[in-house]
N, C-alpha and C positions, 0 to 999 in steps of 0.2 A: 785701795782707792775708795772714794765715796761716790755715789751716783750724783749726776747733775740734778738740780732742783726740778720738782714736778708737782703739779696739783694732785690731790688724792681724793677719790670719791668711792664710797662704799654703799651702793644701792642695795635694797632688800627685795626688789621686785624686778622681774626680767624686762618688762616694758620700760621701767625706769632706767634700767641699765642700757637698753638699746637707744632710748631717747638721749641719754647722756653722751653716748658715743657719737651719735649724730650731731649733737650740739658742739662737741669738743673738736670735731674734725679729724683729719688724718694724723695729727700728732698724738692722739690718745692710744694707749695700749690696754689690753685686757689682762688683769692679774688673777690667776687662780691659785695654784700651789706655789708658783714663783721659783721653782727649783731650776728652771732654765732662764727665766727673765731676769731675776735678781743678779746673778753673776754677770750677765751682759750689761746691766745697769752699772754695777760696781766697776767694771772694766771700761765703762763709757763707750761701749760698742753700739749702744742704742741710747737715745736721749729723748724720750717722749715728753711732751708737754704736760701730760696727765696720765694717771693710772686709774682704771675703773676696776675695782676689786669686786669680783663676783662671789667671794667667799661667804656672803650672807644671803645670797639670792635663793629664795625658796624654790624647791622643785628640781634642783640640779644635783642632788646628792643621792639619787636612787640607782639601784642595780636591779634589773628584772630579767628573767628568762620568760619570754612571751612570744607567741605567734611564730615559733620556729627560729627565734633569734635571741641573742644576748644584747641588752641595751644598758649602757652605763653612762651616767650623767657627768657633766663637766666638773663637778666638785668631788667626784669619787677618786680617792687616792689609789696609787699603785698597790699598796699593801692591802687595802680593803678588797680590791678586786682580786688580788692574788689569793686571799684567804677565803673567798666566798665559795662554799661547798656546792651550791647550785650551779655556779659558773663553771667550776671544775668538772662537774658531771656533764654539763651541756656542751662546753667548748674548752677542752683541756689545754689547747695550745696557748690560750691567754695566760694561764698560770705558769706554764712552762717557759714562756718568754719573759714574764715578769720576774721569775726567779733570777734572771741575769741583770736586772735593772739596778745598778748602783748599790747602795747600802740601805739597811733598814731605816736609818734616819731620813734619807731622801725619799724612800718609798712611802714613808708615813706622811710625808708632806706633799710630794709631787703628785700631780693628777695625770691620769692616763690620757684623757682627752687633750690636755695641755701638751703632753709629749707628742701626740699625733699632729696637732696644729703646728708645733715647733718645727717639724719636718727635718729633723737631723738625720742625715744619711747613715749615721752610725747607731741610731736608736732602734730598739726592737719593735716598738708598737706600730710605727708607720708601715714597716714591712709586714707585720702580722695582719694589719687591716687589709693590705693589698692581697696577701696570700689567701685570706679568707673571703675576699671580694666583699668586704664590708663597706660601710658608708658613714659619713659624718652628717649630723643634723645641725643646721645653721639657721640662726634667726637674725634678721636685720631690718632696716627701715621698710623694705619691700615685702616683708613677711618671711615665712620659713622656706627653706630649700634644702635639698639633699645633695651632698657632694660624694660621688663614688670614689672609692679608694684609688682607683687607677687614674683619676683626674685630679686628685687632691693635691699631690706634691708637684709644684711647678719647677722647683730647683732646690738646691741646698738651702735649708732654713727659710723656704718660701712655699707657702701653701695657699690654696684657693679659698681662703677666708678673707673676705674683702673688708676694706675700711668701713667701720660702722656695724659690722656683723659680729655675733658671738656664737661660737661653737657650743651648743648646749648638750650634745650627747653623741656617742658613737654606737654603732650597731654592727654586730657580726652574726652570721648564721650559726646555728647549733651544728655540731658534728653529725654528718649523715651516718647511717648504719655501716658497719664494717670499715670504718675510717680511723686511721691512726695518725698521730702527729708527733713531731719532735722539734726542739729548738736547741741547737748546739753552737757554742761560740768559744773563742779563746781570747783572753785579755792578758796583758802583762801582769796585772795584779787584780785580785778580786775587787769588783766594783768599778774598775776602769772601763772606758769604752772599749769595745771589742776590736782587736786587730782584724778579725773577720768573724762572721757568724752566718748560720744557715738555718732557716725554718723550712720544714717539709710537712706536707699533708698527702697521705696516700689512702686510696679507697680500693678495696679488694672485692672481687665477685665471690659467689658462693664456693667456687673451686679454688679460692685463694690466689687468683691471678689479678695483678694490678689493672684496674680499669681507669684510674685517674691518679696522677702523681704530679705535684707542683712544688716548686721551691722558690724562696725569696732570700736574698743575701743582704747582709749589712756590712759596712766598712770596706766595700770593694767596688763602689762606683755605680751599682745598679739600683740602689735604694728601693723603690717600690715597684720595680719591674718584676714580673713573675715568669719563671722558667717552667715550661711544660716538660716534665721528666718521663712522661708515659712512653715515648719512643725508646728511651734508654732502658726501660724495664720490659719492653715487648717480649713476649714469649716466656716470661718468668712465672713459675708457680712456686709459691712460698710455703714450704713445709718447715724449714729451719731458716730463720732470717740470717743467722750467722754463716750459712752456706751459700747465700745468694751472691753471685758475682756482680760487683758494682763498678767495674772498670768503665763502662759506658756512661754511668752517672757522673763519675769523677771527671771524665773528659768533657762531658756536656757542660758542667758547671765551670770548669776552667776556661772553656771557650766563651761562656756567657758573661763572665764578670769583666769589669774594666777598672781595675784598681789603680790608684796613684801611689807613688812612693812618698814616704815622709820620714821623720826621725825615728819612728818606731819599727818600720818594716819596708822592704823594697816592694815594688809592684809585683815582681815575680814570686816573692815569698807569699804575699797575700793571695795571689792566684793559686799557687800550690795549696795553701792552707784552706782556701774555700773548697777546693776539690776534696781534700781529706775530710773536712767537716761535713760536707754533703754526704759522703759515704756513710759516716757515722750516723748522721741524722736520718738517712733513708733506712738503715738497719733498725734504728730505734722506732721509727714510725711503722715499719712493717711488723715488728714485734708487738707494738701497741695495737695495731689493727687486728692481729690474730687474737690477742688477749680480749679485745672487745667482742670479737666474733664468738669466742668461747663463753663469754658472759651473756651472749644473746643481745649485744648492742651493735 
């Protein structure tokens, strides 16, 4: 199918882009990488009166590790963020999640901020933003504002980026000392959306006991809700991650998720899978935390 007709605008300045959106009204959409929007256009699931392409807007293509956080602009692609060495050192979970995003062709074009704004409950980056307690930077007719990850997603494919506003960047904190992370998912085929996926962040104390543990799940109905796993790891001292009992973690995640059935998997299978993946993710995150401790990080 072909998309319905629309007007096309390609501003080169952020103020111009915001002014255009305001003048065009609610029927206008922002285009960045287009890897989510263009398929919706072609299937005629959306029919905007105009597209405002921000691909030439100056200042939106930067990646920086600054002031204890990683900040990436709205034009930064998945692949660029994934391959950035400074980002990998500062916040490894970003790259670990991006490893699972689609295929290289899509990662080379799709933008990470665009994926966050799209708010697909099966996508990795909205869950990562919530898990890391990050935020989106938005600019509109009333000026800039910050939208916290926990408030960003209003529902499936619905985020708190209002008509006339442009998401200009996302920001997540750098990993604290003695903190490990992992992102594990299972898809029917490489590059497909996950049947279920789990991201985990764990922080240990100097005696290798978990003092903080959080999980976010995708594909199972919880989207950007974050589960506190610390009670499930209470009393654990980690010498060998493979020897840590994770039955309480598995049960906590199974009780937490709210999957729906579809043609790919039953709700019960997704619930079971989320628990299994959570166990794997926690083991990997614990091993990562220990490795970082031994490296003095």
